[in-house]
C-alpha positions in Angstrom: 7.7 24.2 18.5 5.9 20.9 19.0 4.7 19.3 15.7 1.4 17.4 15.7 2.0 14.3 13.6 -1.4 12.7 14.4 -3.3 11.8 11.2 -7.0 11.5 10.7 -7.6 8.6 8.3 -11.3 8.1 8.0 -12.4 6.3 11.1 -8.8 5.7 12.1 -6.7 8.1 14.0 -3.0 7.3 13.3 -0.3 8.6 15.7 1.7 9.7 12.6 1.4 9.2 8.8 4.3 6.7 8.4 3.3 3.1 7.7 4.8 0.1 6.0 3.6 -1.5 2.8 2.2 -5.0 2.6 4.6 -7.6 1.2 7.7 -5.6 2.2 7.5 -5.9 6.0 6.6 -9.5 6.5 4.1 -9.8 9.4 5.9 -7.0 11.2 7.4 -9.3 13.8 10.5 -9.9 11.6 11.3 -6.2 12.0 10.6 -5.9 15.7 14.2 -6.0 16.7 15.1 -3.1 14.3 12.4 -0.7 15.4 9.5 -0.1 17.7 6.4 -1.2 15.9 4.2 0.9 18.2 6.0 4.0 17.0 4.7 3.7 13.5 1.3 5.0 12.3 0.4 1.5 11.0 1.8 -1.6 9.5 0.2 -3.4 6.6 1.0 -7.1 7.0 1.8 -9.6 4.2 -1.2 -10.5 2.1 -3.4 -13.1 3.8 -5.3 -15.8 1.9 -7.9 -18.3 3.3 -5.4 -21.2 3.1 -1.6 -21.1 3.2 0.0 -20.3 -0.1 3.5 -21.3 -1.2 3.8 -18.6 -3.9 5.7 -18.8 -7.1 8.7 -21.0 -7.8 12.1 -19.3 -7.8 13.8 -17.2 -9.0 11.3 -14.6 -7.6 13.3 -11.4 -7.1 15.9 -9.4 -9.2 17.4 -6.0 -8.9 16.7 -3.3 -11.5 18.6 0.0 -12.1 16.3 1.9 -9.8 14.4 -0.7 -7.8 13.5 -4.3 -8.0 11.2 -6.8 -9.7 9.4 -9.4 -7.6 7.1 -12.2 -8.3 6.7 -13.8 -4.9 3.2 -14.9 -5.7 1.6 -13.8 -2.4 3.2 -16.5 -0.3 1.7 -16.5 3.2 0.8 -18.6 6.2 -2.9 -18.3 5.8 -5.4 -16.3 7.8 -5.9 -18.9 10.6 -2.1 -19.1 11.3 -1.9 -15.3 11.3 -4.7 -14.9 13.8 -3.3 -17.6 16.1 0.5 -17.1 15.8 1.2 -13.6 14.6 -1.5 -11.2 15.7 -1.3 -11.9 19.5 2.4 -10.8 19.5 1.7 -7.8 17.3 -1.0 -6.7 19.7 1.4 -7.2 22.7 3.9 -5.0 20.9 1.3 -2.2 20.4 1.3 -2.3 16.6 -1.5 -0.7 14.7 -2.3 -3.6 12.3 -3.8 -3.4 8.9 -4.6 -6.9 7.6 -4.0 -7.1 3.8 -6.2 -9.8 2.2 -6.5 -11.4 -1.2 -8.1 -14.3 -3.1 -8.7 -15.8 -6.5 -12.4 -15.3 -6.4 -14.9 -13.1 -4.6 -15.8 -16.0 -2.3 -12.1 -16.3 -1.4 -11.8 -12.7 -0.3 -15.0 -12.8 1.7 -13.9 -16.0 3.5 -10.7 -14.3 4.7 -12.6 -11.2 5.8 -15.2 -13.3 7.6 -12.5 -15.3 9.4 -10.9 -12.0 10.7 -14.4 -11.1 11.8 -14.7 -8.2 14.3 -11.2 -8.9 15.8 -10.4 -5.5 17.5 -6.7 -6.2 17.3 -7.0 -5.5 13.5 -7.4 -1.7 12.9 -8.4 -2.0 9.3 -8.6 -4.4 6.3 -6.7 -3.6 3.1 -7.9 -5.4 0.0 -5.3 -6.4 -2.5 -7.0 -6.2 -5.9 -3.9 -5.4 -7.8 -1.1 -7.9 -7.4 0.6 -8.3 -10.8 2.3 -11.6 -10.2 -0.5 -14.1 -9.8 -2.4 -15.6 -12.6 -5.9 -14.7 -11.6 -7.6 -12.9 -8.8 -6.0 -9.5 -8.2 -5.2 -8.7 -11.8 -8.8 -9.4 -12.9 -10.4 -7.3 -10.2 -7.9 -4.5 -10.1 -8.0 -3.8 -13.9 -11.8 -3.8 -14.3 -13.9 -1.2 -12.5 -17.1 -3.2 -12.7 -15.5 -6.4 -11.3 -13.7 -4.2 -8.6 -17.0 -2.6 -7.6 -18.7 -6.0 -7.3 -15.9 -7.4 -5.1 -15.7 -4.4 -2.8 -19.5 -4.4 -2.3 -19.4 -8.0 -1.1 -16.4 -7.4 1.2 -18.1 -4.2 2.6 -21.1 -6.3 3.5 -18.9 -8.9 5.2 -17.0 -6.6 7.6 -17.5 -3.6 9.9 -13.7 -2.8 9.9 -12.5 0.3 8.0 -12.0 -0.9 4.4 -8.9 0.2 2.4 -8.7 -0.8 -1.3 -5.2 -1.0 -2.8 -5.4 0.0 -6.4 -3.4 -1.1 -9.4 -1.4 1.3 -11.5 -1.6 -1.1 -14.5 -4.7 0.6 -15.8 -5.6 3.3 -18.3 -7.7 5.3 -15.8 -6.8 5.1 -12.1 -9.6 7.6 -11.3 -12.3 5.3 -12.7 -11.0 2.5 -10.5 -10.9 4.8 -7.5 -14.5 5.9 -8.0 -15.6 2.2 -8.4 -14.0 1.2 -5.1 -15.3 4.2 -3.2 -18.8 4.0 -4.6 -18.9 0.3 -3.6 -18.1 1.1 0.0 -14.3 1.6 0.4 -13.4 3.9 3.3 -9.9 4.6 2.0 -7.5 3.9 -0.8 -3.9 2.7 -1.1 -2.0 3.6 -4.2 0.0 2.5 -5.9 0.8 -1.2 -6.1 3.7 -2.3 -8.3 4.0 -1.8 -12.1 4.3 -4.9 -14.4 7.9 -5.2 -15.6 10.3 -7.6 -17.3 14.0 -8.2 -16.9 16.0 -10.5 -19.3 19.1 -12.6 -18.8 21.0 -11.9 -22.0 23.2 -15.0 -21.9 20.3 -17.3 -21.4 17.8 -15.2 -23.3 15.4 -16.0 -20.5 13.4 -13.9 -18.0 15.3 -13.3 -14.8 12.2 -14.2 -12.9 10.5 -17.6 -13.1 7.1 -16.0 -13.5 8.4 -14.1 -16.5 7.1 -10.7 -15.4 7.2 -9.2 -12.0 6.1 -6.2 -10.0 8.4 -3.2 -10.4 8.9 -1.2 -7.2 11.4 1.3 -5.8 12.5 4.8 -6.8 11.7 4.2 -10.5 8.0 4.3 -9.9 7.8 7.3 -7.5 6.8 9.9 -10.2 4.0 7.6 -11.4 2.8 7.1 -7.9 2.8 10.8 -7.1 0.8 11.5 -10.3 -1.8 8.9 -9.5 -2.2 10.1 -5.9 -2.6 13.7 -7.2 -5.2 12.6 -9.8 -7.3 10.6 -7.3 -7.1 13.4 -4.8 -8.4 15.9 -7.3 -11.2 13.6 -8.3 -12.3 12.4 -4.8 -11.3 15.2 -2.4 -12.4 13.6 0.9 -11.3 10.0 0.6 -8.3 9.1 2.8 -5.3 7.9 0.8 -2.2 5.9 1.6 0.5 6.9 -0.9 3.4 4.7 -1.7 6.0 4.0 -4.4 9.7 4.5 -4.1 9.7 6.4 -0.8 13.2 6.5 0.7 13.6 9.9 2.4 11.6 12.4 4.4 11.5 14.6 1.3 9.7 11.8 -0.5 7.2 11.5 2.3 6.5 15.2 2.1 6.0 15.0 -1.7 3.3 12.4 -1.3 1.5 14.5 1.4 1.6 17.6 -0.7 0.3 15.6 -3.7 -2.7 14.6 -1.6 -1.9 11.5 0.4 -3.0 11.6 4.1 -0.4 9.0 5.0 2.3 6.9 3.3 3.6 3.4 3.3 7.3 2.5 3.1 7.9 -0.5 0.8 11.1 -1.6 -1.1 13.3 0.6 1.1 12.6 -1.6 4.1 14.8 -4.3 2.5 17.8 -2.1 2.4 17.2 -0.3 5.7 14.9 -2.2 8.1 14.7 0.8 10.6 13.9 3.4 8.0 10.2 3.8 8.7 10.8 4.5 12.4 13.6 7.0 11.6 11.3 8.8 9.1 8.8 9.6 11.9 11.5 11.7 13.7 12.8 13.2 10.4 9.3 14.2 9.4 8.8 16.1 12.8 12.1 17.8 12.3 11.3 18.8 8.7 8.0 20.3 9.8 9.6 22.2 12.6 12.3 23.6 10.2 9.6 24.7 7.8 7.2 26.2 10.3 4.5 23.4 9.9 2.7 23.0 13.2 0.5 20.1 12.0 1.5 17.5 9.5 -2.0 17.4 8.2 -1.6 21.0 7.0 0.7 19.6 4.2 -1.9 17.4 2.7 -3.2 18.4 -0.8 -1.3 21.7 -1.0 0.3 21.3 -4.4 0.3 24.5 -6.3 -0.1 23.8 -10.0 0.3 26.2 -12.9 -2.5 26.6 -15.5 -1.7 24.6 -18.5 -1.4 26.7 -21.7 -3.8 26.3 -24.6 -1.6 25.7 -27.6 -2.2 27.7 -30.7 -1.1 26.5 -34.1 -0.4 28.8 -37.1 
């Protein structure tokens, strides 16, 4: 049995549903000697700003019991250096590139998107409105549906690329934010970004990270991510979704697909196993074959939920 791994993702057609998450895979080139970038469905590169950004001062990363905290602060080379130095090699290697972009203000975001322009070496633009370890920008837009809608509307007017909005889990209503992004022009959604967390050095009685708080990622957040993917899928049935958060095995990939994601992005696990994303492509095909699934798309949004009981009180 030959399994069809191809994935319709709005205007994009991915060769398979396995991608890599922004901030965990560099610009892709750092991983090129571990795996074939062209074999992945897509790679989402490190978040790009209009000018180079040095990020937060160290310490910027610490391990947790089931993942890690990071407060890198969106360090990057800037959009011009990316276009001149990184993108040509990514194109030569055959990677499907999603450019993740960010800014402190609406004008900052639009400037980055306009600099990318209509470059066909970029398959889509992913808008980071949800980074929890910068002082302004992402946290402001990602936590406020009205601000989010205004930002997405401006970016939508500035680009013809497929537009993916990466949502924050640090909100009371993920569905309201999803609706705001889609109604303003988003073609697809990514969820979730990291949760805000804190780790303490007991001897010093100081935060383990210089920024004080950081973004929690890894296996600890997977149940939260699955729940949010499922909620958004129920609320907006047709929107393409990248699911992410603590994916380490093919079973985790299948969980996200069943919950309603059309494709997934591998994040923190890349640090431990740089070739994981590539291996998961083959393991997903094998899993589907073992379970009689001819097309991976047939798994999407197939969660069978039980009716919730109405409680009666004496």
